[in-house]
C-alpha positions in Angstrom: 27.1 -49.2 -29.6 27.8 -52.0 -31.9 27.4 -55.8 -32.0 24.9 -58.5 -32.7 21.7 -59.5 -30.9 22.9 -62.6 -29.1 21.0 -65.6 -28.1 23.9 -66.7 -26.0 27.5 -65.3 -25.7 28.5 -64.5 -29.2 26.9 -65.2 -32.6 24.0 -63.6 -34.4 20.5 -64.2 -33.3 18.9 -66.5 -35.9 15.7 -68.4 -36.4 14.3 -70.4 -39.3 12.2 -68.0 -41.3 9.4 -70.5 -41.8 9.6 -71.6 -38.2 8.7 -68.1 -37.0 6.0 -67.6 -39.6 3.1 -68.1 -37.4 4.4 -65.7 -34.8 5.1 -62.9 -37.3 1.7 -63.4 -39.0 0.1 -62.9 -35.6 1.9 -59.5 -35.3 0.3 -58.5 -38.6 -3.2 -59.3 -37.2 -3.3 -62.8 -38.5 -2.8 -66.2 -36.9 -1.2 -69.5 -37.6 -4.3 -70.6 -39.5 -3.7 -67.8 -42.0 -0.4 -69.3 -43.1 -0.3 -71.3 -46.3 -1.1 -75.0 -46.0 2.4 -76.0 -47.0 3.8 -74.2 -44.0 3.2 -77.4 -41.9 5.9 -79.1 -44.0 8.0 -76.1 -45.0 11.7 -76.5 -45.4 14.1 -74.8 -43.0 17.5 -73.5 -44.2 16.8 -69.8 -44.2 17.4 -67.5 -41.3 16.8 -64.2 -39.4 19.8 -62.1 -38.5 20.0 -58.9 -36.5 23.2 -56.8 -36.3 23.8 -53.3 -35.3 26.6 -50.7 -35.6 27.0 -47.3 -34.0 24.6 -45.8 -36.4 22.5 -48.5 -38.0 20.5 -51.6 -37.2 20.4 -54.3 -39.8 17.6 -56.9 -39.7 17.7 -59.5 -42.5 15.3 -62.3 -43.3 16.6 -64.7 -45.9 15.0 -67.8 -47.4 16.5 -71.3 -48.0 18.9 -71.4 -50.9 19.2 -74.2 -53.6 22.1 -74.2 -56.0 21.5 -72.2 -59.2 17.9 -71.4 -58.2 16.8 -67.8 -57.7 15.7 -67.6 -54.1 12.6 -66.0 -52.7 13.1 -62.4 -51.7 15.6 -61.4 -49.0 14.0 -58.7 -46.8 16.8 -56.4 -45.7 15.7 -53.9 -43.1 17.8 -50.9 -42.2 17.0 -48.5 -39.3 18.8 -45.3 -38.2 19.5 -45.7 -34.5 19.6 -42.0 -33.8 15.8 -41.6 -34.3 14.7 -45.2 -35.0 13.5 -44.3 -38.5 13.8 -46.3 -41.7 16.7 -45.7 -44.2 15.0 -43.9 -47.1 17.9 -43.4 -49.4 21.3 -44.9 -50.4 22.8 -47.6 -52.5 23.0 -51.0 -50.8 25.4 -53.7 -52.0 24.8 -57.3 -51.0 28.1 -59.3 -51.4 28.0 -63.1 -51.1 31.2 -65.2 -51.1 31.1 -68.9 -51.4 33.3 -72.0 -51.8 36.1 -72.1 -54.3 36.1 -68.3 -54.7 32.5 -68.1 -55.9 31.2 -64.5 -55.6 27.9 -62.8 -56.2 27.3 -59.1 -55.9 23.8 -57.5 -56.0 23.5 -53.7 -56.0 20.2 -52.0 -55.0 20.2 -48.3 -55.9 17.4 -47.5 -53.4 15.0 -49.2 -51.0 11.9 -50.8 -52.4 10.0 -49.0 -49.7 11.3 -47.0 -46.7 13.7 -49.1 -44.8 13.4 -52.3 -46.9 15.7 -53.5 -49.6 15.0 -56.8 -51.4 17.1 -59.2 -53.5 16.7 -62.7 -55.0 20.2 -64.1 -55.5 20.9 -67.4 -57.3 24.0 -68.9 -55.9 26.1 -71.3 -58.1 27.8 -73.5 -55.5 26.7 -75.6 -52.6 28.2 -75.2 -49.2 28.7 -72.3 -46.8 28.5 -68.8 -48.1 29.3 -65.5 -46.3 27.1 -62.5 -46.7 27.9 -58.8 -46.1 26.1 -55.6 -46.9 27.4 -52.1 -47.5 25.1 -49.0 -47.4 26.5 -46.0 -49.3 24.6 -42.9 -48.2 25.4 -39.2 -47.5 29.0 -39.6 -48.5 29.7 -42.5 -46.2 29.9 -46.3 -46.5 28.4 -48.4 -43.7 29.7 -52.0 -43.9 27.6 -54.5 -41.9 28.2 -58.3 -41.7 25.2 -60.6 -42.2 26.9 -63.9 -41.4 26.9 -67.3 -43.0 24.3 -69.2 -44.8 24.0 -72.6 -46.5 23.3 -73.4 -50.1 21.9 -76.9 -50.7 22.2 -79.2 -53.8 18.4 -79.6 -54.3 15.1 -78.9 -52.6 15.0 -82.4 -51.4 18.3 -81.7 -49.5 16.7 -78.9 -47.5 16.4 -79.6 -43.8 12.8 -80.2 -42.5 13.4 -79.4 -38.8 12.0 -75.9 -38.2 13.3 -73.9 -35.2 10.6 -73.3 -32.6 10.5 -69.7 -31.3 11.1 -69.1 -27.6 8.0 -69.2 -25.3 6.4 -65.8 -24.9 8.0 -64.3 -28.0 6.4 -61.0 -28.9 6.6 -59.9 -32.6 6.6 -56.2 -33.5 7.3 -55.6 -37.2 9.8 -52.9 -38.4 6.9 -51.2 -40.2 5.2 -50.8 -36.7 8.4 -49.7 -35.0 9.1 -47.0 -37.6 5.7 -45.4 -37.1 6.0 -44.8 -33.4 8.5 -43.3 -30.9 10.9 -46.1 -30.3 14.3 -46.7 -28.8 16.5 -49.3 -27.2 19.6 -49.3 -25.1 22.1 -51.9 -23.9 22.1 -53.1 -20.3 25.5 -52.6 -18.8 27.5 -53.0 -15.6 27.3 -49.9 -13.3 27.9 -48.8 -9.8 24.9 -47.0 -8.1 24.6 -45.8 -4.5 21.7 -46.5 -2.3 18.9 -43.9 -2.5 17.1 -42.1 0.4 13.7 -40.7 -0.6 13.1 -37.1 0.2 10.5 -34.5 -0.8 11.6 -30.9 -1.4 11.2 -27.8 -3.6 13.1 -25.7 -6.1 14.4 -22.5 -4.7 16.6 -19.6 -5.8 20.1 -19.6 -4.5 21.5 -16.8 -2.4 22.0 -13.9 -4.7 19.8 -15.4 -7.4 16.6 -13.7 -6.4 16.0 -10.0 -5.9 12.9 -8.1 -4.8 13.3 -4.6 -6.3 11.5 -2.0 -4.3 11.0 1.8 -4.8 13.2 3.8 -2.4 11.4 7.0 -3.3 7.8 8.0 -3.7 6.4 9.2 -7.0 4.8 8.2 -10.2 5.9 5.4 -12.6 6.7 7.3 -15.8 4.9 5.7 -18.8 7.1 4.5 -21.7 10.4 2.6 -21.9 11.4 0.4 -20.2 8.1 -1.6 -20.7 9.4 -4.8 -19.1 7.1 -7.7 -18.6 7.5 -11.1 -16.8 9.9 -13.3 -18.7 11.9 -10.4 -20.2 15.7 -10.7 -19.6 17.6 -8.0 -17.7 21.2 -7.4 -16.8 22.6 -6.3 -13.5 22.2 -2.5 -13.1 19.6 -2.2 -15.9 16.8 0.3 -15.4 13.5 -1.5 -14.9 11.3 1.6 -14.2 11.6 5.4 -14.2 10.0 7.3 -11.3 9.0 11.0 -11.2 9.6 11.8 -7.5 6.6 13.5 -5.9 6.8 13.2 -2.1 5.8 16.0 0.3 9.4 16.7 1.3 10.8 16.1 -2.2 13.3 13.6 -0.8 14.9 12.6 -4.1 15.4 16.2 -5.2 16.7 17.2 -1.8 19.2 14.4 -1.6 20.4 15.1 -5.1 20.7 18.9 -4.3 22.6 18.1 -1.1 25.0 16.0 -3.1 25.6 18.7 -5.7 26.1 21.3 -3.0 28.6 19.0 -1.1 30.5 18.4 -4.4 30.8 22.1 -5.1 31.8 22.8 -1.5 34.5 20.1 -1.6 35.9 21.4 -4.9 36.0 25.0 -3.5 37.8 23.7 -0.3 40.4 21.9 -2.5 41.1 25.2 -4.3 41.3 27.3 -1.2 43.5 24.9 0.6 45.9 24.7 -2.3 46.1 28.5 -2.2 46.7 28.5 1.5 43.5 30.4 2.2 42.0 27.8 4.6 43.2 25.4 7.2 43.4 21.7 6.4 40.6 21.1 9.0 38.1 22.9 6.7 39.1 20.7 3.8 38.6 17.5 5.8 35.2 18.7 7.0 34.1 19.4 3.4 35.2 16.0 2.2 33.3 14.3 5.1 30.1 16.2 4.2 30.6 15.1 0.6 30.9 11.5 1.8 27.8 11.7 3.9 25.8 13.2 1.0 27.1 10.7 -1.4 26.2 7.8 0.9 22.6 9.1 1.4 22.2 9.5 -2.4 23.7 6.0 -3.1 21.4 4.4 -0.5 18.4 5.1 -2.8 20.2 4.1 -5.9 20.3 7.4 -7.5 22.3 8.2 -10.7 25.3 10.2 -9.8 25.1 13.8 -11.1 27.0 14.1 -14.4 26.4 10.4 -15.3 22.8 10.7 -16.4 23.7 10.0 -20.1 21.2 12.5 -21.4 18.4 11.4 -19.1 16.4 13.9 -17.1 18.4 14.3 -13.8 15.2 15.0 -11.9 13.8 11.5 -12.7 14.7 8.5 -10.6 15.9 5.3 -12.4 15.0 2.1 -10.6 17.6 -0.6 -11.3 17.9 -4.3 -10.7 20.8 -5.4 -8.6 21.1 -8.8 -10.4 20.8 -10.1 -13.9 18.2 -12.7 -14.9 14.6 -12.5 -16.0 11.6 -10.5 -14.7 9.6 -13.0 -12.6 6.9 -10.6 -11.5 5.9 -6.9 -12.1 3.8 -5.3 -9.4 3.6 -1.7 -10.7 2.0 -0.2 -13.8 2.8 2.9 -15.8 1.2 6.0 -14.3 0.8 4.4 -10.9 1.8 6.4 -7.8 4.1 4.4 -5.5 5.2 5.0 -2.0 8.8 4.5 -0.8 9.3 0.8 -0.1 6.7 -0.4 -2.7 7.6 -3.9 -4.1 7.9 -3.2 -7.8 9.6 -6.2 -9.5 10.9 -9.6 -8.7 14.0 -10.7 -10.6 15.4 -14.2 -10.7 18.5 -15.6 -12.2 17.3 -19.1 -13.4 20.7 -20.3 -14.8 21.4 -22.3 -11.6 18.7 -23.1 -9.0 18.7 -25.1 -5.7 17.0 -28.4 -5.0 16.2 -28.2 -1.3 15.5 -31.7 -0.1 13.9 -32.3 3.3 15.5 -35.4 4.6 13.7 -37.4 7.4 15.6 -37.1 10.6 16.1 -40.9 10.8 18.4 -40.7 7.7 20.4 -37.7 9.0 23.3 -39.9 10.2 23.8 -41.3 6.6 24.3 -38.0 5.0 28.0 -38.1 5.7 28.4 -40.3 2.7 26.2 -38.2 0.4 27.3 -38.4 -3.3 24.5 -36.8 -5.2 20.8 -36.6 -5.8 18.1 -36.9 -8.5 14.6 -35.7 -8.5 11.5 -35.0 -10.6 9.2 -32.0 -10.3 5.4 -31.8 -10.4 3.8 -32.2 -13.8 6.6 -34.1 -15.5 8.5 -37.4 -15.2 11.8 -35.9 -16.5 14.7 -36.8 -14.2 17.0 -34.0 -13.0 20.4 -34.7 -11.6 21.9 -32.6 -8.7 25.6 -33.3 -8.5 26.9 -30.3 -6.5 26.2 -30.3 -2.8 25.7 -26.8 -1.4 25.0 -27.4 2.3 23.6 -29.9 4.8 21.5 -28.4 7.5 22.6 -28.5 11.1 19.2 -28.2 12.8 16.3 -30.7 12.5 13.0 -28.8 11.9 10.9 -29.6 15.1 7.6 -29.5 13.2 8.5 -31.7 10.1 11.3 -33.7 11.7 13.4 -33.1 8.6 16.9 -31.8 7.8 17.3 -29.4 4.8 19.9 -30.4 2.2 20.7 -28.1 -0.7 22.0 -29.0 -4.1 22.9 -26.7 -7.0 21.1 -27.7 -10.2 22.0 -26.3 -13.7 18.9 -25.1 -15.5 20.0 -24.2 -19.0 16.6 -24.7 -20.6 14.7 -23.0 -17.7 12.5 -26.1 -17.2 12.8 -25.7 -13.4 10.8 -22.9 -11.8 11.3 -21.4 -8.4 8.7 -22.8 -6.0 8.1 -26.1 -7.8 7.6 -29.1 -5.5 10.1 -31.9 -6.1 10.2 -35.7 -5.3 13.8 -36.7 -4.9 16.3 -39.3 -3.9 19.6 -38.7 -2.2 22.4 -41.1 -3.0 24.4 -42.3 0.0 26.8 -45.0 1.1 29.0 -47.4 -0.8 27.7 -48.0 -4.4 26.2 -51.3 -5.4 27.7 -52.9 -8.5 25.5 -54.8 -11.0 23.7 -55.0 -14.3 21.8 -51.8 -14.9 19.2 -50.7 -17.4 17.9 -47.2 -18.2 15.2 -46.2 -15.7 12.9 -45.6 -18.6 13.0 -49.3 -19.5 11.4 -50.4 -16.3 7.6 -50.6 -16.6 5.1 -51.0 -13.7 2.6 -53.6 -14.7 0.1 -54.3 -11.9 2.8 -53.7 -9.3 5.4 -55.8 -11.1 8.6 -54.3 -12.5 8.8 -55.4 -16.1 11.4 -54.9 -18.9 11.0 -55.7 -22.6 14.1 -57.3 -24.0 14.8 -57.1 -27.7 16.0 -60.5 -28.9 15.8 -59.8 -32.6 15.0 -57.1 -35.1 11.2 -57.8 -34.7 11.3 -60.1 -31.6 10.9 -59.2 -28.0 10.5 -61.0 -24.6 8.8 -59.7 -21.5 10.9 -60.1 -18.4 9.8 -59.6 -14.8 12.9 -58.1 -13.0 14.1 -57.6 -9.5 15.2 -54.0 -8.9 18.2 -52.6 -7.0 19.2 -49.0 -6.4 18.6 -46.3 -9.0 20.3 -43.0 -9.7 17.2 -41.7 -11.6 18.8 -42.4 -15.0 19.9 -46.1 -14.5 18.5 -48.8 -12.3 20.3 -51.9 -11.2 18.3 -55.1 -11.9 19.5 -58.0 -9.7 17.6 -60.6 -11.8 15.9 -60.8 -15.2 18.4 -59.0 -17.6 22.0 -59.8 -18.5 24.7 -57.3 -19.5 24.7 -56.7 -23.2 21.0 -57.4 -23.8 19.0 -54.7 -25.5 16.0 -53.2 -23.6 13.2 -51.1 -24.9 13.4 -47.6 -23.4 10.8 -45.9 -25.6 7.8 -47.8 -27.0 7.6 -50.4 -24.3 3.8 -49.9 -24.0 3.4 -50.6 -27.7 5.4 -53.8 -27.3 3.0 -54.8 -24.5 0.1 -54.1 -26.8 1.7 -56.3 -29.5 1.8 -59.1 -27.0 -1.9 -58.7 -26.7 -2.5 -58.5 -30.5 -3.6 -54.9 -30.2 -1.1 -53.2 -32.5 -1.9 -52.6 -36.2 0.1 -51.3 -39.1 -0.8 -49.6 -42.3 1.7 -51.5 -44.5 0.8 -55.2 -44.8 3.3 -55.8 -47.6 6.0 -57.1 -45.2 7.1 -60.5 -46.5 7.2 -63.3 -43.9 
């Protein structure tokens, strides 16, 4: 994003530096009574400017300027937007250009303290000057305009009318913002469909969950593989080794039957080729081999000759799918019966959000465009964009209809069985000004947004809400497109409005 904090359409947000002194002193824990006595008749002529680029926010407070007189200190604040942290390094150049080609350039090799550069220019000509700054850091130059300022002939010529801050203005200094999690975003025009609320749960998709059971009886052989819940596995990987030990020695018998059938089929092939037996005998031998092979495959046995050096008398229990071990129900040395549930394997890469939609909303599901939801224990919003299926039968007990969405789960934050609180998006989207959902605060039942109107100035707005897609929420009143809203740190702004925020650095000049 780039632009200027606007008081109206276009132009930088400015205020007389002295005119806002009382407000900013209050943010530092002081009051208007703490201001110097001469503040009551201080001269205007300085200003406050906020401007941002794609990477940086510039917040400048500059004092009134009188021709050929070194000014009070400019306070030039620079903030990295990526993490809302102060600029701690880099050379800053303040370039001032005035009437008749007048030019002043001040180079500051490093900030006086994190995020703050200071300068005291003496400008040699009266009239309108233009100021720009350039930050050279990490091999790049960041040019940011400051705007215009006036230089007066004498102190007597300075204007006396101080700008009054807007009612309800909240001041939160840069030094405060830099010490807390903080972020803003720009309100923008968006189209969002109407939401239908629905509870649900996270489930494994078809083929994404496997209960691995033991097809043979025996003892779990101690040693590798020593798999535990959370361990990754691939499809076909051995998850346990069993030493068969049933009364009829089923595994050994099936393996012996297969070997015998293989030998008999190979012998029949040779005899038929030599003309010693009829073709019927060969067909029968092949059929017996197929039956023995099917019986052995049914228990997942390793084909004879493919044991890769493993003991052919041991049974290798394998997982049919790849994923992670969700549960292990057998221990080394344990005797298991055929059919014992040994492992649960789940592939968590993509899961299902199964929403239970009230029957009264079933007719609207023909215009379903997506869904979003949160799960128990967190406020993180998950988006479900791919519809898997819409149920055809209303549950007679809950009077709900199941709707399934596929949800990518790359960081494995979602777990099978989690309860979910969701919203399905249906119908024609509503168009309007939207803010990030994180910007909307619930204060005593009122939806509130904190709007950033300057580098250190905020306003509390009660808003009217429209539909939300979980990430963005339409506000039908209270915020205009292009305004910046606080998405992280809104509670601290609220505390600042109550005078409850403190900072450790009180050297900020106002």
